[in-house]
C-alpha positions in Angstrom: 180.1 193.7 170.8 181.4 194.7 167.4 178.4 195.2 164.9 178.0 192.4 162.4 175.9 192.1 159.3 174.3 188.6 159.5 172.1 186.9 157.0 169.8 184.1 158.1 168.7 181.7 155.2 166.1 179.1 156.3 162.7 178.2 154.9 161.3 177.6 158.4 159.8 180.8 159.9 160.2 179.1 163.4 164.0 178.7 162.8 164.4 182.1 161.6 162.6 183.6 164.5 164.6 181.5 167.0 167.9 182.3 165.5 166.9 186.0 165.6 166.1 185.8 169.3 169.3 184.0 170.0 171.2 186.6 168.2 169.5 189.4 170.0 170.3 187.7 173.4 174.0 187.6 172.3 174.1 191.4 171.5 173.9 191.2 167.8 171.7 193.6 165.8 168.8 192.8 163.5 169.7 190.2 160.9 168.7 190.1 157.3 166.3 187.2 156.3 166.0 185.0 153.3 163.6 182.0 152.8 165.6 180.1 150.2 168.9 180.1 148.3 167.7 182.3 145.5 166.8 185.1 147.9 170.0 184.5 149.7 172.1 185.0 146.6 170.1 188.2 145.6 170.7 189.6 149.2 174.5 188.8 149.0 174.7 190.5 145.6 173.3 193.7 147.0 175.1 193.9 150.3 178.3 192.6 151.9 177.5 190.3 154.9 179.9 189.3 157.7 178.4 185.9 158.1 175.6 183.9 156.6 173.8 181.2 158.6 172.6 178.8 155.9 170.1 176.0 156.1 170.8 172.9 154.0 167.3 171.8 153.1 165.4 174.5 151.3 163.0 174.8 148.3 164.1 176.2 144.9 167.8 176.3 145.9 169.3 174.5 148.8 172.3 175.2 150.8 174.8 173.2 148.7 173.5 175.0 145.7 174.2 178.4 147.4 177.8 177.4 148.3 178.4 176.1 144.8 177.5 179.4 143.4 179.5 181.3 146.1 182.6 179.0 145.7 185.4 180.9 144.1 183.4 184.2 144.2 185.6 187.1 145.2 184.7 188.6 148.6 182.1 185.8 149.3 180.9 186.1 152.8 181.8 183.2 155.4 179.0 180.7 155.8 177.9 178.6 158.8 175.8 175.7 157.7 172.6 175.0 159.8 172.2 171.3 160.0 170.5 168.4 161.8 172.6 165.5 162.8 171.0 163.3 160.1 172.5 165.7 157.5 176.1 165.3 158.3 177.1 164.0 154.8 175.6 167.2 153.4 177.6 169.2 156.0 180.8 167.6 154.9 180.1 168.5 151.3 179.4 172.1 152.4 182.8 172.3 154.2 184.5 171.1 151.0 182.7 174.0 149.1 184.0 176.5 151.6 181.7 176.6 154.5 183.5 177.8 157.7 181.6 175.7 160.3 178.2 174.1 161.0 175.6 174.7 163.6 173.1 172.1 165.0 169.4 173.1 164.7 169.2 173.2 168.6 170.7 176.7 168.3 172.3 176.2 171.8 173.4 179.8 172.7 176.9 179.1 174.1 177.6 177.1 170.8 176.1 179.7 168.6 178.2 182.4 170.4 181.5 180.5 170.1 181.1 179.6 166.5 179.9 183.2 165.4 182.8 184.7 167.3 185.3 182.3 165.8 184.1 183.0 162.2 183.8 186.7 162.6 187.3 186.8 164.0 188.6 184.8 161.1 186.9 187.2 158.7 188.3 190.2 160.5 191.8 188.8 160.2 191.3 188.0 156.5 189.9 191.5 155.8 192.9 193.0 157.6 195.3 190.8 155.6 193.6 191.8 152.3 193.7 195.5 153.3 197.4 195.3 154.0 198.1 193.2 150.8 196.2 195.9 148.8 198.4 198.7 150.4 201.5 196.6 149.7 200.4 196.0 146.0 199.9 199.7 145.7 203.3 200.5 147.0 204.9 198.0 144.8 203.1 199.4 141.8 204.2 202.9 142.7 207.8 201.5 143.0 207.5 199.8 139.6 206.4 203.0 137.9 209.3 205.0 139.6 211.7 202.3 138.4 210.5 202.4 134.9 210.7 206.2 135.0 214.5 205.9 135.6 215.2 204.3 132.2 215.0 206.4 129.1 212.0 205.8 126.7 212.2 208.7 124.3 214.0 206.6 121.7 213.0 209.0 118.9 214.8 211.8 120.8 217.8 209.7 121.5 218.1 208.6 117.9 220.4 211.2 116.3 222.4 211.4 113.1 223.4 208.1 112.0 222.2 206.3 115.2 218.9 204.7 115.8 218.1 203.2 119.3 215.4 201.2 121.0 215.1 199.3 124.2 212.6 197.3 126.4 212.7 196.3 130.0 210.1 194.0 131.6 210.6 193.2 135.5 209.6 189.6 136.4 207.9 191.0 139.5 206.6 194.5 140.4 210.3 195.7 140.8 213.2 194.2 139.1 217.0 194.2 139.0 217.6 194.9 135.3 218.6 198.3 133.9 219.5 199.9 130.7 220.6 203.5 129.9 221.6 205.6 127.0 223.3 209.0 127.4 224.8 211.3 124.7 228.3 212.6 125.5 228.5 215.9 123.7 226.9 215.7 120.3 229.1 212.8 118.9 229.3 210.0 121.3 226.6 207.7 122.8 227.0 205.8 125.9 224.7 202.7 126.3 224.5 200.0 128.9 222.6 196.9 129.9 223.0 195.5 133.4 221.5 192.8 135.6 221.5 192.7 139.4 221.6 189.3 140.9 218.3 188.5 142.4 214.9 190.0 141.9 212.5 192.2 143.9 212.8 195.3 146.0 216.4 194.8 147.1 217.6 194.2 143.5 215.6 197.2 142.3 217.4 199.4 144.9 220.7 198.0 143.7 219.7 198.7 140.1 218.9 202.4 140.9 222.2 202.8 142.7 224.1 201.2 139.8 222.5 203.5 137.3 223.3 206.6 139.4 226.9 205.6 139.7 227.2 205.2 135.9 225.4 208.3 135.2 227.5 210.2 137.6 230.6 209.1 135.8 229.2 210.0 132.4 228.1 213.5 133.5 231.6 214.1 135.2 233.4 213.1 132.0 231.0 215.3 129.8 231.4 218.3 132.0 235.1 218.0 131.4 234.7 217.7 127.6 236.1 214.1 127.8 234.8 210.9 126.3 234.8 208.3 129.1 236.3 204.9 128.8 233.7 202.2 129.4 236.2 200.3 131.7 236.6 203.4 133.8 232.8 203.8 134.1 232.4 200.3 135.3 235.3 200.6 137.7 233.8 203.6 139.2 230.5 201.7 139.8 232.3 198.7 141.0 234.3 200.4 143.7 231.2 201.8 145.3 229.1 198.6 145.0 231.9 196.3 146.3 232.4 198.6 149.3 230.7 197.1 152.4 228.9 194.3 150.4 228.4 191.5 153.0 225.7 189.9 150.9 228.0 189.8 147.9 225.2 191.3 145.7 226.7 191.5 142.2 225.7 193.3 138.9 226.7 192.0 135.4 227.0 194.7 132.7 227.8 195.4 129.2 228.7 199.1 128.6 229.8 200.7 125.3 230.6 204.3 124.0 230.1 204.7 120.3 231.2 207.4 117.9 228.1 208.4 116.0 230.0 209.6 113.1 232.5 206.7 112.5 230.7 203.7 114.1 233.8 203.1 116.2 233.6 202.5 119.9 234.8 200.7 122.9 233.1 198.2 125.1 233.4 196.6 128.5 231.7 193.4 129.6 231.5 192.5 133.2 230.2 189.0 133.6 227.3 189.7 131.2 225.7 188.0 128.3 227.8 188.5 125.0 226.7 191.6 122.8 225.3 190.6 119.4 226.0 192.1 116.0 222.9 192.4 113.8 223.7 192.4 110.1 221.6 192.0 106.9 223.0 188.5 106.5 222.3 187.3 110.1 223.3 187.6 113.7 226.8 187.2 115.0 228.1 187.0 118.6 230.6 189.9 119.0 234.1 189.0 120.0 237.4 190.9 120.5 236.9 191.7 124.2 237.4 189.8 127.5 234.6 189.0 130.0 235.6 190.5 133.3 234.3 189.9 136.8 230.7 191.2 137.7 230.5 194.5 139.5 230.4 194.5 143.3 232.6 191.4 143.8 236.2 192.8 144.0 237.1 196.3 145.0 239.5 198.3 142.8 239.5 195.8 140.0 241.1 197.4 136.9 238.3 197.0 134.3 239.5 197.6 130.7 237.6 198.2 127.5 238.2 196.8 124.0 237.7 198.4 120.6 234.8 197.5 118.2 233.3 199.0 115.0 229.9 198.9 113.4 229.8 198.9 109.6 227.0 201.2 108.1 223.8 199.2 108.3 224.8 197.1 111.2 223.5 197.1 114.8 224.6 196.0 118.2 222.2 194.3 120.6 222.6 193.9 124.3 220.4 191.6 126.4 220.1 190.1 129.9 220.0 186.5 130.7 216.3 186.8 131.4 215.9 186.4 127.6 218.2 183.3 127.1 217.0 181.7 130.3 213.3 182.3 129.8 211.4 179.0 130.8 208.4 177.3 129.4 205.9 175.3 131.5 208.2 172.3 131.4 211.2 174.2 132.7 213.1 174.2 129.3 215.2 177.3 128.5 214.7 179.6 125.5 218.4 179.5 124.8 221.0 181.3 122.7 220.2 179.5 119.4 216.5 180.6 119.7 217.7 184.2 120.3 219.7 184.1 117.0 216.7 182.4 115.2 214.2 185.0 116.5 216.4 188.0 115.3 217.2 186.5 111.8 218.5 189.1 109.5 216.7 192.1 111.3 218.9 195.2 111.9 216.4 197.9 112.7 216.4 198.2 116.7 212.5 198.3 117.2 211.6 195.5 114.9 214.5 193.3 116.1 213.6 193.7 119.7 209.9 193.1 118.9 210.7 189.9 117.1 212.8 188.7 119.9 210.3 189.5 122.6 207.6 187.7 120.5 209.8 184.7 120.2 210.3 184.5 123.9 206.5 185.0 124.6 205.5 182.3 122.1 208.0 180.0 123.9 207.1 180.6 127.5 203.4 180.8 126.7 201.5 180.9 130.1 204.6 180.1 132.3 205.3 182.9 134.8 208.3 184.9 134.1 211.5 183.4 135.7 213.6 186.6 135.5 213.6 190.2 134.3 213.9 190.7 130.5 215.8 193.6 129.1 217.0 194.2 125.5 218.7 197.2 123.9 219.8 197.8 120.3 221.8 200.6 118.6 222.1 200.8 114.7 224.7 202.7 112.8 223.4 203.9 109.4 
């Protein structure tokens, strides 16, 4: 017999003694005793019990009162209500409050054994499920921290010369499918990218890490050769690997740019992604002058091409994922592109602009759970 911590709650000394004897006959150890609900709650607060045998009719605090206080309490012990046949309405109320079962006051040994075993087995399974859930949550939190460690967060160190940068990424789940990256190429050019993997969760997070690795490999290879990589070539490199053996058709949208820190001129490639925004002192503009090409991972050997752009002194470029525009409130309404423009206003400094946009999204969704990962990146040319 597996040891079980049992609490008997009954104001009748005869019932307590009879139950104690019945439990001993079934092989259970010495139970704890309480004569009313107040004593029962005090005992439960001091020690975890595997099951509580709870009488309904008691002075000071009855069985229903005990269950009302236990209802919703984390790690509350399972309860078997002790009842007489005339108390069935009270038993029903106890079941509604979370009692697992009931036991007639005849304390028939076979029935007592069957109901105790059933309740204790359910508790064992619940405890096992809770233990495994805790282990899974710990693993997911570890994966979340590992994912967040992949993206650069030293924005002061990345801000050099005439460029100021900032970014923010918030997965909708423990692990998400968004990514951003910033890499200096030599001392003059900055590569920055925001991408969004279709889907959420662990599989999207793995594709995110793979995509980031491919892009970084292309940047490092070009940097080692003393070359400035073309954004289209970088995305083509990532696409060829992602599209190879991709039966699930997992795709990645991306906007990648390489910017000359001295002139404010650069090139950009957009693969199925949200349009970049230009932040100016007079307001926000949707950037044009480029073509939106297919998402990565769909077609092998697609010839991605880049387009030129230029930031005037004091302007900034902002990249974001659709987790911003498609953020949902409790009614299912979308935040939308117009709300993005309104939230940004005439802000051009990267950190304040990102902060204002995130606040606008938070004020809109309120208590609604996140529908998608949210990522924003901004680069300002002084």
